[in-house]
N, C-alpha and C positions, 0 to 999 in steps of 0.2 A: 504494499499499499504506499502511496505517495502522500505524506502529510501536508497539510496546508502550511505555508511558510509566509512570514511577513506580517506586520501589524495590520495592514489593510485587509488581508484575507481573514485573519482571526477576528477582526472587527465585524466582518460580514457574518461569520458564524455566530458570534455573540449577539449581533443584531437580529439574526433569524431566531435565535433562542428567545430573546426578549419580545420579538414580535409575536411569537406564538403565546408566550406567557401573558403578555399584556392584553392580547386579543381575548384571552379567557378571564383575565382579571378586570372585568368591566363593571358597570353599576349593577348589572344583573347578578354578577358573582357576589357583590357585597349585599345586595338585597336578599338573595337566596340564603347565604351563609348566616346572616343575622336573623332572618325570619325563622329558619329551621332551628338554629341554636336556641332561640327563644322558646320554640315549641318543644324541641326534643332534648334540650340541655346536653348533658355529657354524651348521651347516646348518638348525638350527631357526629361524634369522633369516628364511629364506625363507618359512617357514610364517606367521611373524608379519606380514611385509610383505603377503603375499597375503590373509591374514585381515583386516588393516586396510583394504586397498583394497576388498575385497568387502563388508566391513561398512559402510563409508561409502556405497557405492552402495545396499546394501539398506536402511539406515537412512533415507537421504534419500527414497527411493521410498516407503517405508511411512509415514513421518511426514507426507510431503506428502499422500498420498491420505487419510489419517486426518483431517488438518486441513481439506482442501478438502471432503471429503464430510460432515464433522462426525459421522462414525460410527465405532464401534469395529471392530476387525478381524473379529469374528464376524458382525457385521451386514452388513459389506461383502461377506463371503463368501456369505451368504445371498442378497444381491442379485445376485451373479454367478451362483450356481446354488442354487436353493432347497434347504435342507437341509445344504448344505456347511458353513455356519456352526457347526452343531451338532457336525460331525465335527472341524472345526478346533479348536473350544472344548474338546472331549474330549481331543484329542491334546495340546494345549498345557497344559491343566490337569493332565493325567497326567504330562507331562514336568516341569511346575513342581513337582508333588508329589515326584517322584524327586529333583529338585535339592534341595528343601527338606529332605528327610530327611538328605542329605549336609550341608546347611548347618547344621542343628542339631548334627550330629556334629562339624563344624568349630568351631562355637562352644564346644561342651563341651571339645574338645581345647585350644582357647585358654585357657579358664578353668583347666584342669588345669595347663598350662605356667606360667601367671602366678601362680596362687594355690594350686596343688596339689590342687585340688578333684577328687574321684573323677569319672570321665567320665559315669557314670550320673546322678549328682547334677548334674553340669555340664550335661547334656542337658536335664534337668528345669528347671534355673535358666534356661538359654537360651530354652527354650520359653515360660517365664513372662515373661521380658523381652520377647520378640517379642509375645506377646499383650498385655501392658501398653501397648506403644507404640500399640496400636489402641483403647485405651479413651478417648483424648482426644476431646473434641468437635470439635476442629480437626484431623481426621485428615490432611488435605492438608499442613498446616503441619508436622506431625510427620514425615511422609514426607520432605518437602524438607529439613528441618533435620538429620534423622538421616543422610540420604544425603550432604549436604554436609560436615557436621562429621567423620563417620567416614571419608568418602572422602579428605578432606584429611590426616587422620592417617595413613592408609595410604600416600598419595603421599609424604609427608615421610620416613616410617620406611624404606620400601622404597628411596627414593632414597639415604638414608644408607648402607644395606648395599651398594648398587651402587657407591658411591664406595669403600667400605672394601675390597671384594674385588678392585679394580683389574682389571676385565675387558679382554680384547683387542678393543677397539672396532673397530679397523681390520679385523681378521679377520671380525668379525661383519658389518660393512658389505659386505665382498667376498662372503661366502657368502649374504648376503641377495639378491644379484643373480645370482651363479653358484654354486649349491650343488653339492657333490659328488654327492649323490643328492637327488631331489625327494621330500620326505616327504609322501605323499598322505594317509595316515591321520592324521598329526599335524595336517595342514592342515584337513581336514574336522572334526576334533575341536575344533580351535581356533575355527573359524568357528562351529561349533555352540554352543560356550561363550560366544562373543562376541555373536552375533545370532540364534542359533537359538531355536526355541520361543517362550517368552513374552518373552524379552529385547527383541526388536525392537519390540515393541508397548508396552513399559512406559512409556516417556516420552511417546509419543503419547497413550495412554490417560490419563495424568496431566494432560496439557494439555486433553483433553476435559472432564475433571472440573472443571478450573479455568476453563473457558469460553474458552480461547484457541484459537479455530478460525476457519475461513473464509479465503478468498483474501487478505483485507485483512491477515491476520496471518501470511501464509506465510513472509515473510522471517524473522520472529521464530522460527517453529517450526523452520525450517531452521538457524537460528543455534543454537538449543538443541541440535538433533541433532548439529551439528558440535562444540559444546563437549563433549557427552557422549563422542563418539568420540575427541576429543583427549585427554581425561582417561584414558579406557580405554587408548588407544594408549601414552601416556607410562608408565602404571603397568605395562603388559604388557612394554614394552621395558626398563624399569628392572629388573623381576624377572628377565627373561631374562639381562640383562647380569650381575646379581648372581650368578646361579647359574653362568653361563658362567665367570665369574672363578674360582669355587670348583673346578669340574671341570677347568679349565685348569691349576690348581695341582697336579693329580694326585690329588685326593681322589675317593673313590667315595661316592655318595650312598646313603643307606639307602633301599632299595626300599619299605619300609613307610611311610616319611615323608620323601620326597625334599626337600620344600620346607623342612621343619624342620631336617633335617640340613645343608642348604645354609647356612642362616643361622647354625647352630652352628659348622660348620667355617669359615665365612667371617669371623665376628666373635666367636667364643667364647660364653661364657654370656650376655653382654649381647645378642648377636645372637639367641640362642635366646629370650630374654625378649622381644625386639622381634618375633620371629616369632609368639609367643603373642598379643601385642597385636594385630598385623596380622591374624592368622588370625581372632581373635574379631571384629574390626571388619568384615572381609570377610564373615564368615559372617552376622552379625546384619543387616548391610545387604541381604544376599542373601535372608535369611529374609523381610524386609519387602518387598522387590521381588517375589519369587516369589509370596508369598501375595496381595499386593495385585493384581498383574497377572493371576494365574490366576483369581481370583474376578471380576475385571472382565470376563473372557471369558464368565462365566456369568450375570451380573446382568441383561443385556438379554434373555437367552433363558429364564431361569427367574424368574418374578415373586417367588417366595419368597426367592430370593437377593437380588433388588433391594431387597426390604423389610427384609432383615436382613443388609446387606452387611458391617458390622463383625463381627457375630456369626459369619458364614460364614468371614471371614478368620481369626478366632480359632480356630474349629473346624479349619480347614485347618492352622494351625500346631500345634495340639493333636495332631491325627492324625499329622503329620510327626514330632512328638517321641516319640509312643508307638511308632511303627514303628521309629524309630531305636533306641530303648531295647531293643526286643525283637529286632531283627535285627542291629544293630551293623555294624561294619566298612564305613563309607560310601565308602572310597576308590575302589574299582572301580565302584560305583554312580554316583559323580560323573563319572568319565571316560566311562562307558557312556551316561549321560544326555547328556553333551555331544555324543557321536557321534550318538545318536538324534535329538536336537534339530537337529543339522546336516542330517539327512535330511528333517526337517519344513520346513526353511527354503525349499528350491526350491518346495515346494507353496504355502506361504503367500505368498511373494514373487510367484509366477506369478499367484495370485489378485489381488493388489494391482495388478499390471501390466495384467491384463485389465480391471480396474475403471477404469483411466484412460480407456478408450475408451467407457465407458458414461455417457451424459448423465444417466441416472437416478440415477447415483451422484455424479458430479463436476459436473454442471450444464454451464455453458459454459466451464469451466476447460480449458486446453490444456496437457497435460503436456509437459515438456521431452523432445524426441526423444533427446537424448544420455542422459538418465537412463533413459528407456524402454528403449533398445537395450542399454545397459550392464546394466540390470536383467536382461534376458533372457540376457545372457552369463553372469551370475552364476547364474541358474537352471540353465542347461545345464551349466556347469562343476561346480556343486555337486551336481547330479544324478549326473553321471558319477563324480565323486570319491566320492559317497556310496555308489553301487552297488559300485564297486571296493574300497571300504573295508569292506564287509560281512564280509570274511574276518577283519579285525582285530577286529570286534565279536564274531564267533564265538569267537575265541581268548580274549577277555575272559570270555565266558560259559562257555567250556569249561574 
């Protein structure tokens, strides 16, 4: 294997890792984690552990096949079954749009908390910021740096709140292994928000655009995937512990804004201000990740998108902003999108696993049997959990 050399190349690997991590660490992630922690308390640790394990397996399989085949997810799907790539691209882009509507709402809420800006104007400003990020000639560098800088800010601030609230870490560890009840709906929602839909493919597609593909760079690709999952896992655990510390004190979270109320109750007005900053950072990085990855699923299928990639991304963000302004109330939509994306995961992962056996896709590459069979375990389990969790989705809709 030929390792990546040079600061610039490593920066791309780190950028792809943070792009994937910050795509999953959006306002929906914060709402999900706070809401489920308030409801399930320490038992939610089990959902986090399962989601992290399943996410690592899914990410390593998907990133590996993308790297070896040098093809994006939709093109691999079309190779497996002609026409399937169009279906996958449609589902993932639709899910990405749903997430992005909520992401714009999250960014506007963050601006409202920090600066007192009206949420409608905040949504418009957030959309403009997202669009401006894609006006640069060096789009890849902007993606990488935005994800790395804002991701680091979130990590530090959430870590501070986790320390201040003094959560019962021992209890969380115990329930992570032996929960009182197994939270199926929370687990599939968390998996969907971590690697469902477009999120699994965001980093891999970024590396394709950067030209870091092929068996000779497989170690680097997998290292990037691991870095992304580590960042995602640390932030998810820290936020869970921060909220657990608050509810353990006896506080009840505000159902309309569980994450914000947790920061406020746990660290006072300073905590609420920190929440606003974190929420804005989480939202803007997710706006960037969702728009970029969703459009990357269309550009090899639709020539007009390939010719106007940046413009299409900007239109994607513009539409998300308009829908948010006219519909509002993104909280339920974010949690619902996470659940639906969790249902998409077994389909897309199954396609990737089938692709490992096709020489027309991977050539002479021999996929790890351990990753292959663990991948199918994730497919089967997430399919079962997804089907049994449909009742929870109906409740959200009803």
